[in-house]
C-alpha positions in Angstrom: 164.8 129.4 80.2 160.8 129.2 79.7 161.4 126.0 78.0 163.1 123.9 80.6 160.1 123.6 83.3 158.6 121.2 80.6 161.5 118.9 79.2 162.3 118.6 82.6 158.9 117.7 84.2 157.0 117.3 80.7 153.4 118.2 79.7 150.2 116.8 81.3 147.4 116.2 79.1 144.5 117.3 81.5 141.8 115.2 82.3 139.9 113.2 79.5 136.8 114.4 78.2 135.2 111.6 76.9 133.9 110.3 80.5 130.6 108.6 80.4 128.2 108.3 83.1 128.1 104.1 83.4 124.5 104.2 84.5 122.6 107.2 81.7 119.9 106.3 79.8 116.9 107.7 78.1 114.2 107.0 81.4 117.3 109.2 83.1 117.5 111.8 80.5 113.7 112.7 80.2 113.2 112.6 83.9 115.9 115.6 84.2 114.4 117.0 81.5 111.1 117.2 83.0 112.6 118.6 86.2 114.9 121.1 84.5 111.8 122.4 82.3 109.3 122.6 85.8 112.6 124.1 87.6 112.7 127.0 85.2 108.2 127.2 85.3 109.1 127.9 89.1 111.3 130.8 89.0 109.1 132.2 86.0 105.7 131.5 87.9 106.8 131.8 91.7 103.7 129.9 92.4 103.6 127.6 95.4 102.0 125.3 93.1 104.9 125.8 90.7 107.5 124.8 93.4 105.4 121.7 94.2 105.3 120.4 90.7 109.1 121.1 91.0 109.7 119.3 93.6 107.9 116.4 92.6 109.7 116.1 89.2 112.8 116.3 91.4 111.7 113.4 93.8 110.6 111.5 90.4 114.3 112.3 89.1 116.4 111.1 92.3 113.7 107.7 92.1 114.5 107.3 88.4 118.6 107.4 89.0 118.3 105.1 92.2 116.6 102.6 90.4 119.2 102.7 87.3 122.1 103.1 88.9 120.8 99.9 91.0 119.9 97.8 87.9 123.0 98.3 86.1 125.3 97.5 90.0 123.1 94.3 89.7 124.8 93.5 86.1 127.8 94.6 86.5 127.8 92.6 89.8 126.4 89.3 87.7 129.2 89.8 84.8 131.6 89.8 87.0 132.6 86.1 85.8 132.9 87.1 82.5 137.0 88.1 81.5 135.6 90.6 79.1 133.3 92.3 81.2 136.2 92.5 84.3 138.3 95.1 82.2 134.9 97.3 82.2 134.4 97.2 85.7 137.7 98.3 86.0 137.4 101.2 83.8 134.5 102.1 86.1 135.7 101.6 89.3 139.0 103.9 87.6 136.8 106.5 86.8 134.7 106.5 90.6 138.5 106.8 91.8 140.0 109.3 89.8 136.7 111.9 90.5 136.4 111.0 94.3 140.5 112.5 94.1 139.9 115.1 92.4 
């Protein structure tokens, strides 16, 4: 009785656990680490100067991410004519669609 739904409908494997962010790199990782460190200092010290440092770090991280995304998008657009790269672009698009629907 308990196995009937599994036999009829099957089982889902669940979401993919190995998704990677196509624009992430070490420069972004360093900027995000610095932002998180300054956020911790801001919460610990509760000073206006610490908050200003965190805000600057946050703006820097956003800028670095934006530049990296733009650079990667231009590279993907230029690689659109290559057949091997088209599969990579379709994989990225599929990931994006899946994130939007969830």
